[in-house]
C-alpha positions as CSV (number, residue, x, y, z in Angstrom):
1,X,94.6,-13.3,143.0
2,X,92.0,-10.8,141.9
3,X,92.1,-9.0,145.3
4,X,95.9,-8.7,145.0
5,X,95.8,-7.3,141.5
6,X,93.2,-4.7,142.6
7,X,95.2,-3.9,145.7
8,X,98.5,-3.7,143.8
9,X,97.1,-1.5,141.0
10,X,95.2,0.7,143.5
11,X,98.3,1.3,145.5
12,X,100.4,1.8,142.4
13,X,97.8,4.3,141.0
14,X,97.7,6.1,144.3
15,X,101.5,6.3,144.4
16,X,101.7,7.6,140.8
17,X,99.0,10.2,141.7
18,X,101.0,11.3,144.7
19,X,104.2,11.6,142.7
20,X,102.4,13.5,139.9
21,X,101.0,16.0,142.5
22,X,104.4,16.4,144.0
23,X,106.0,17.1,140.6
24,X,103.2,19.5,139.7
25,X,103.5,21.3,143.1
26,X,107.2,21.5,142.8
27,X,106.9,23.0,139.3
28,X,104.4,25.6,140.4
29,X,106.6,26.4,143.4
30,X,109.7,26.9,141.2
31,X,107.7,29.2,139.0
32,X,106.2,31.2,141.9
33,X,109.3,31.7,144.1
34,X,111.2,34.0,141.6
35,X,108.0,36.1,141.2
36,X,107.6,36.5,144.9
37,X,111.3,37.2,145.5
38,X,111.3,39.9,142.8
39,X,108.2,41.5,144.1
40,X,109.7,41.7,147.6
41,X,113.0,43.0,146.3
42,X,111.3,45.7,144.3
43,X,109.6,47.1,147.4
44,X,112.9,47.1,149.3
45,X,115.1,48.9,146.8
46,X,116.7,52.2,147.8
47,X,118.2,54.9,145.6
48,X,122.0,54.8,145.1
49,X,124.1,57.1,147.2
50,X,125.9,59.6,145.0
51,X,128.9,61.5,146.3
52,X,129.0,65.3,146.3
53,X,129.8,66.4,142.8
54,X,132.9,68.2,144.1
55,X,134.2,64.9,145.5
56,X,133.3,62.4,142.8
57,X,135.4,59.2,143.2
58,X,137.3,57.9,140.1
59,X,137.0,54.1,139.8
60,X,139.3,54.0,136.8
61,X,139.1,54.9,133.2
62,X,137.3,52.9,130.5
63,X,139.0,51.7,127.4
64,X,136.8,52.5,124.4
65,X,138.5,49.8,122.4
66,X,136.1,47.1,123.3
67,X,132.9,45.9,121.6
68,X,129.4,44.6,122.5
69,X,126.9,43.0,120.2
70,X,123.3,44.0,119.5
71,X,120.5,41.4,119.7
72,X,120.9,41.1,115.9
73,X,124.5,40.0,116.5
74,X,126.0,43.3,115.0
75,X,129.2,44.4,116.7
76,X,129.3,47.9,118.2
77,X,132.5,49.5,119.5
78,X,132.2,51.4,122.7
79,X,134.0,54.2,120.9
80,X,130.7,55.1,119.3
81,X,129.6,56.4,122.7
82,X,132.8,58.5,123.3
83,X,131.9,62.0,124.6
84,X,128.6,60.8,126.1
85,X,127.7,59.9,129.7
86,X,127.3,56.1,129.7
87,X,125.2,54.1,132.1
88,X,126.5,50.5,131.9
89,X,124.6,47.7,133.6
90,X,125.7,44.0,133.6
91,X,122.7,41.7,134.2
92,X,121.2,38.3,133.5
93,X,117.6,37.0,132.9
94,X,118.0,34.5,135.8
95,X,119.1,37.1,138.3
96,X,116.3,38.1,140.7
97,X,118.0,41.4,141.8
98,X,118.6,42.3,138.2
99,X,115.0,41.8,137.4
100,X,113.9,43.7,140.5
101,X,115.8,46.9,139.5
102,X,114.8,46.8,135.8
103,X,111.5,48.7,136.1
104,X,113.4,51.6,137.7
105,X,116.1,51.5,134.9
106,X,113.2,51.6,132.4
107,X,111.8,54.7,134.1
108,X,115.3,56.3,134.3
109,X,115.9,55.6,130.6
110,X,112.5,57.0,129.6
111,X,113.2,60.2,131.7
112,X,116.6,60.7,130.1
113,X,115.8,59.5,126.6
114,X,116.4,63.0,125.1
115,X,119.5,63.7,127.1
116,X,123.0,62.8,126.0
117,X,123.2,59.6,128.1
118,X,123.8,56.2,126.5
119,X,122.3,53.2,128.2
120,X,124.1,49.9,127.8
121,X,122.5,47.0,129.5
122,X,124.8,44.1,128.9
123,X,124.2,40.3,129.4
124,X,126.5,37.4,128.6
125,X,123.6,35.1,127.9
126,X,122.3,33.6,124.7
127,X,120.8,36.1,122.3
128,X,117.4,34.2,122.0
129,X,117.0,34.1,125.8
130,X,117.7,37.8,126.2
131,X,115.4,38.7,123.2
132,X,112.5,36.5,124.7
133,X,113.0,38.2,128.1
134,X,112.9,41.7,126.6
135,X,109.8,40.8,124.6
136,X,108.0,39.3,127.6
137,X,108.8,42.3,129.9
138,X,108.2,44.9,127.2
139,X,111.3,47.0,128.1
140,X,112.6,49.5,125.6
141,X,116.0,50.3,127.0
142,X,118.9,49.2,124.8
143,X,120.2,45.7,125.5
144,X,123.5,44.2,124.3
145,X,125.4,41.0,124.5
146,X,128.9,41.0,126.0
147,X,131.8,40.9,123.7
148,X,135.0,38.9,124.3
149,X,137.3,41.9,124.9
150,X,135.8,43.3,128.1
151,X,138.2,45.7,129.8
152,X,139.7,44.6,133.1
153,X,138.1,47.5,134.9
154,X,134.7,45.9,134.2
155,X,135.7,42.4,135.0
156,X,134.4,42.2,138.5
157,X,132.0,39.6,140.0
158,X,128.4,40.1,141.1
159,X,125.4,41.2,139.2
160,X,123.6,43.5,138.8
161,X,126.7,45.6,138.4
162,X,126.4,49.2,137.3
163,X,129.0,51.8,136.2
164,X,128.5,55.4,135.2
165,X,131.1,56.8,132.9
166,X,131.6,60.5,132.4
167,X,132.1,62.2,129.0
168,X,135.9,61.9,129.4
169,X,135.7,58.1,130.0
170,X,136.2,58.2,133.7
171,X,134.2,55.7,135.8
172,X,132.7,58.1,138.3
173,X,130.2,55.7,140.0
174,X,130.0,52.0,140.6
175,X,127.2,49.9,142.3
176,X,127.0,46.2,142.8
177,X,123.5,45.1,143.7
178,X,120.0,46.2,142.9
179,X,119.0,49.8,143.6
180,X,116.1,52.2,142.7
181,X,117.5,54.0,139.6
182,X,114.5,56.2,138.8
183,X,115.1,58.4,141.8
184,X,115.5,62.2,141.3
185,X,119.1,62.1,142.8
186,X,120.2,59.7,140.0
187,X,118.7,61.9,137.3
188,X,120.4,64.9,138.7
189,X,123.8,63.1,139.0
190,X,123.6,62.0,135.3
191,X,122.5,65.4,134.1
192,X,125.4,67.1,135.9
193,X,127.9,64.9,134.1
């Protein structure tokens, strides 16, 4: 009987150890895969392709009567940005392509900080999750939470999704997918508007 008890507990302990190692390995893999994916994506980002300024496409017109919320839950109307060039980016903390393009958005924002360009990076996630993400990554661009009254022209699928709105409210550029935003061509395009 003593032999059976030792054998049973030895097998059981070994089984528990194998399960624990598999769980730990799976956890580490789940944590490592997004980091690897984001690093690979960053190295493969290309600048967006902007049309010749004389042939800018109009993707519609924004309705300024919609609101977004700050991370302090204060509501802001888009009309506060009327007359400015607006860079609108829809993103999420769980989205690897969104995360991959963020360093280039940070550099673009820093380069145009003194220009008349408003940056609105909008997530529809929980305020705490977004706040924690921003704190961890140390980004300084303005981040907002999506309001309920999003205009139809912005209700498309896919993220990251970026729109550039000119001073008159026309949507003159649209990009779905991650790109390298800190390219000189992007700065020139925004400054021309």
